[in-house]
N, C-alpha and C positions, 0 to 999 in steps of 0.2 A: 747699060741696065743687063741686056742679054748676053754680052760679049763678058760682062764680070761674073754672070753666072756660069756661063761655059767655063771660064777659068777657074772658078772656086770649084766645079764639079770635077774638073781634070785634076785640079791639087790633090782633092779629097781621094780620087781613085789613086793618084800617085802615092800618097801616103798609106793607104789601105793596102796597096801592093808591096811598097815597102816593109810595112809592119808584117803582112805575111810571110815574106821572104825572111825576115829576121827572127820571126817566130819559128820558122821551119829548124833553123842553124843555131839561133841564140838560145834557145830554153831546151834541155836535155828532156828526150822523149821519155816516159814512164818504162822504168828497169823493170822487168817481169823474170822472177826466180820461181820454180817450181821445186817441191818437194813432195815426199811421201805417196808418190804416183802408183797406184795399183788399180788393178782389175780382178774382183774375183771371179774365179772360172765359170765362165756360162754356162747354164744347164743345157742349152740348146743353142741353135743358129738364129734364134728369132731376136733376141735383144741381149744387151749387156750394159754394165754400169762402169763408168769410171770416175774415179775418185783422188783426189789430190789437193795440195795447196798452194794458191799462187800468192807469192809474195811480192808487193809493189815496193821497190827500194827507192822511190823518188817524191818528191813534194808535190807529183801532179796526179790527181787521180784518174782512172781509167776505167773503161768497162770490156769485160769479156764478151764478145759479141758472136763468136763461134768455133768449130773446131773441125778437122778433117783427119781422116785415116784412110790407109787403105783396105781396112777390116770391113768398113760399113760406107756407104755413100751418104748415110742419112744419121749425121749425127746431131743431137740437141742437147739444149740447156734446159736441165730442169730446175726447178725447185719447189721444195716442198713446205707447204704452210699449211696449219692445222691437220696433220697427218694427209694431205691431199697435194698428190703431185702435179705439175702442171709444167707446160714448156712456157719459156721466157724468151724473149729476144737477145735479150744481154743482163749481166749480171755487174754490179760494182765491184770494180777493185780500188779500196780506198788509198790515197796519198799514205805514205810512209805505213799501211796496212796489208792487210791479207785478206783473199777469199777462199774459204774454206769449203771444199766441194766433198762431202764425206757421209757416209752412210746414216740414213735416215733425215738427212739433209738435202741440200743441193747437189747436184752431181752432172755428168755428162752422159747421156743415153745413147749407145750404139744399137740401131734399130736395122733388121736385116742382115745379120752378119753374112759375110761370103767365106768365112770358115769360122770352126769352134776352137778357139786358142786352149792350151792345156798349161795346167800349172808348170810354172818356169819360162813358160814363153815369154816375149816382150812385144807390146802392142806400141807402135809408134802413131802419135797424135801430135798434130800443128794445132796450137790454138792460137787463136786470133782476136785482137783487141781492136778498139776503137782508134787509140793512139799508138801505142806500142807496135814494133814491129812482132811479125809472128814468131812465137817459141814451139820448138820441137820438144817433144819429152816421150820417154820410153813408160808404158804402164808395165808394172810386172804383175803377170797373171798368177794371182795366188790362189789359196785354198777357198772354197765359198764361205766359210767362216769369219775370213781374216779379217781384222779391223787395224788399219795402221795409226790412226789417231786415238790415245785414250779419250774417255769421256771426260767434258770439262768439268763435271761435278762427280763426286764420289757415289757410287752406286750403293754403298752401304751393305757389302755382303759381309755378315758374320761368318768367323772360323771358329 
């Protein structure tokens, strides 16, 4: 009975290891692409926001778990809910879907900038995910009032 339990346990471990190995090579990891990446020109060297759209071109859901940049040692993922900004540990990037980091919503926050980028500069950021490999992206530094994404609903301006 004891030897049988040991054999069953060993077989279960072998199967688990085989599944883990085949899971890494058999399933494609999520494929992330980024578009519309920009940073409004920071007012000072205290903080700046990063905005972009992450598209997941795979059937595997993933999470944005962090970001790094030479501009700041403290990059945070922020979400805005009920007009309140709060730091979160991760954000979902749905399978065959996208995560929009845009003005008035979720974004990447750069705290304590090492320099103050000017309009026309590019800020390199490496995005980190739970499953997908890191993705390097360049944020174009734009005018402070610039907004890349059109609003999802018409704002009803009369002419």
